[in-house]
N, C-alpha and C positions, 0 to 999 in steps of 0.2 A: 722249570725244574720242580720236581715234587718236594714238598717241604718235609721237615722232620715230623711234624704232627701228622701229615698225610701218610708218611711212611709207616708210622706206628699203627695207624688205622688200617692201612693196606695189609700189614703183617697180621693184625688181629683178625682180619676176615678169613685168612687161611690157617691161622693158628689159634685155636680156641683156648689155649692155655695162657696166652699173653694177658697180663694184668698191668694196667698203668696206675702208679701211685705217686702221690706228691705230699710234701709237707708244706702246704700252702704256697707253692711255687709253681704257678700255672702259666707263666709267660709264654712258654713254648708249646703248651698243650691246652690252650683255652677252649678249643672247640670239641675236645674229646668227651667231656662229661655228658653232653647231649647226644653224642654219636655212639658211645659205648658205655652207657650208664651202669650196666651190670658189672663192668670190669674196670671201673675208674674209682679210685679210693683217695680221698683227701683226708689225712689224719690231723690237719692243722699244724701248728708250730710244735711238732713233737717228732723230731728226727729219730730218736731212739725207738719210739713206739713203731714208727714206720718200718725200720729195719727188722725189728722183732716180728712184726706182722708179715713182712715180705719173706722172711726165712720160713715162717710157718706155712705160708702159701706155697713156697718152693718145695717144702717137704711133701706137700699134697699134689705135686706134679705141675704146679703153675710156674710161669716165667715172669716174675715181677720186674718191671722197669720203673725204678723209683727216681724221683726228682726232688732236689733241694738245692739251696745255695751251697756251692762247693765247700766253703769254709765250715759251715755247720754240719754238712753231711760227713765230711772226713774227720772233723775234730770232735764235735759234740757226740756223734754216733760211732766214734772209732771202736770202742770196746765191743759194741753190738755187732759191727761189721766183722771185726776180728773173730769174735766168739761164735756168733750165730751163723755167719755166712762163710767166712774164711776157713775155719776149722772143719765145718761140715761140707765145704766145697759145693755150695749150692749155686744154681744158675741165676742169682740175683744180679741185675744190671743197674749200677749206680750212675746216675747222670747228674753231674754237678754244674750248676749255673754260675755265671760270671766268675770263672776261675782266673787266677793270675792277674795280669794287667786289665782284664776285661771288667774288673770291679772298679776301675778308674777312680771315680770321685769318692769312693768309700775308704774309710780309715782301716787301720790294722785289724780290727775285729772282724771285718768282712773280706780281708784279703787272703785268698787261698793260694799261698805260695810255698807251702810245705806239703801239699796234698799228694803229689806224686811220690815223695819220699814215704809218706805214711801208707799209702795204698800198695806200693810195690813191696813194702816190707812184710805184707801179710802173705803167707804161703797160699798158693792156689789163685790169688787175686791177680788179674791182668789189668793193664792200663792202656787206654786209647786216647790220643790227643789229636783230633782232626784239625787240619789246617784251615778248613772252611766248611760251609754248609753242605756242599756237594760231597766232600769226603766223609762228613758225619753221616749223611744219609746212606752213602755207599757202604760204609763200615757197619752201621747198625744192624743190617740184615744178617751179616755173618756173626756178629757178636751175640745177637739174640738166639741164633741157632747153636752157638757154642755152649757146651754144658758147664763151662767154668764161670765163676763170678768175674765181673768186669767193672772197672771205674772208668767213666767217660767224661772228659772235659768238654762240656757243651760249647759249640762254636757255630754261630749262624752267619758268619761273615761271608760275603761273596767270594767266589774263587778268584785268586790273583794270577793264576796261570792255568794252562790247559794240560791236564795230566794225561800221560799216555800209559800209565800203569794202574789198572784197577786195584782197589783195596784188597789186600790179602793179609790175614792175621800173621804177625811176625815178620812181615816183609816191608822194608823201607822203600820209598820212592827215590830213585837216583835221578835227579833232574839234570845234572851235568857232571862231567868228569874232567879233572885237570891234574896237574902235577905239583902245583905250588901250595895252594890252600884248600883244605877240606872243611866245609861248614856243615855242622850237624845241628838240626833245628827241629822243633815240633810245634804244632798249634798255629795260631794266627800270626806268630812272628815269622813264619815262612815268607810272608809278604815283604817284610823288611829285609830278610836274608836275600831275597831275589834282587832287591835294589843294591845291597852291599856287593853281591856277586857281580853285577854289571859294572859297578864302580871299580872293583878290583881288576876286572878284565880290561877296562879302559886304561888302567895304570900299567898294564902289561903282564899281569899275573893270570895264570890259568887256574880255574876254580872247580873243585868238586862240591856239589851241593846236594845234601841228602835230607829229605823229609822223613824223619824217623817214624812218624805215625804211631807206632806202638812201642813206647819205652820199655814195656814189659808185655810180651816177650820181645826183647831187642833183636834186631837183625844183625847178628854177629858178623856175618859175611860182609855186609855193606860197610859196617863200621871198620872192620879190620882192613878191608880193601882201601878205604879212604886213608887210614893210618899208614899203610905200607906204601901208598903211591903218592903221598903228598909230604911236604916238609913241615906243615903246620896244621893241626886240627883245631877248629874253633867250635865250641859248644855254645849255643844261643838258647836261652830259656827264661821265661818269666816265672822263676821259681828260686827258692833259696839255693845257694851254691852247694849246700849239704844235702845229699840224698837224691838229687834230681839227675838230669842227663849227664852232667859233668861227673858225678859219682858213678853212674852206671858205666860210662865209657872208661873211666879210670880203672874200675874193677876189672873190666874186660881186657884192657891193655896189659894190666899186671898179670892177669891169669894166663894170657897168651904170650907173655914176655915180648911184647911188641913196643919198641921204643919210638916215641914221636913227641915233638913239642905240642903242648896242649894249652890253648888260651881259653879259659872259661869266661863267658859273659853271662853272669847270673847275679842274683841279688844277695847281698850280705845282711840286709835288714829290710824292714818293711818300706814300701815305696811311698813317696809323697802323693797324697790324693789330689787329683786334678782331672780335667778332661783328657781322654785317652791320648790325643796327639801331644799334649803337653807332658803327660806322664812319660811317654816314649822319649821325648826330647830331653827332659830333665834327667831321666835315669840312664840315658845313653843307649837306647835301643831302636832308634830310627835306623833306616838303611845307611844313611850318611854317617851316623855316629858309630855304627858297627864297622863300617869301612875305615873310619879314622883310627879306631882302636886296633884293628888288625894291621893296618899300615904302620902304626907307631910301634907295634910289637916287632914287626919284621925289620924295621929300621934301627931298632934299639941294639947297639953293638954288644950289650951285656947278654943277649940271648944268642946262644950258639945254635943255629938252625941245622938240624940233623940232615 
């Protein structure tokens, strides 16, 4: 499989306007400075400067793909993204490293778990949360060609399933369809949602599983279909409960006047730093833990299943 770095280099060969930028975050693009030196810019630890420079380059017809740790990109440079990129609707592509649980051993200062809420709140800005490296590479080609600004949660994880649906902006991947439980998820947690789906099916429940891919623009048809054809929607995300997938889905359901039980599995505060498997176990986001929470909700007599 072609890597993310190789994908950018390949696109750059056919698109002379592509410029790669970083705020001293080269983990995914270490080989590019030597391969495209005239179009690689490292501004150092200066995210605001990088966004301002990227906006200026975009005004000159370039397509900047900028890289920084997600938390500093979306928080430290937020006002620059909002004002220089969002208001101007410039084709700057923001790639955030170690988002969500992927920052595992890092503390709250490095945990980007409000990034989707911040970025989707900016008019014109879109959000892409690939489930794995294959989806990241598949989606980046379309995102770079798209004239809008984008925020991308970088994810280099190996694929956990074989997708039959090529990436399409605003189109979710429907992995399975069922009548009892609908699971909506994005990013690397799809791997855990697949495990939960199998366990739920073994318990006798039929499951709809949707890989949301782009929380903005959200695939309204896929979400509403899952809501209308199942008795319980479950949103799974490594993000604060406020502003992320649960909020997006709730807004859509209210707007469309679609009643359904919704169980949000999200964070209410910062997570405890640890190795990734331990983080997932402690915070309740392994496939087994997701299954247990869904099963407990269904069996709780206080919940009237619609």
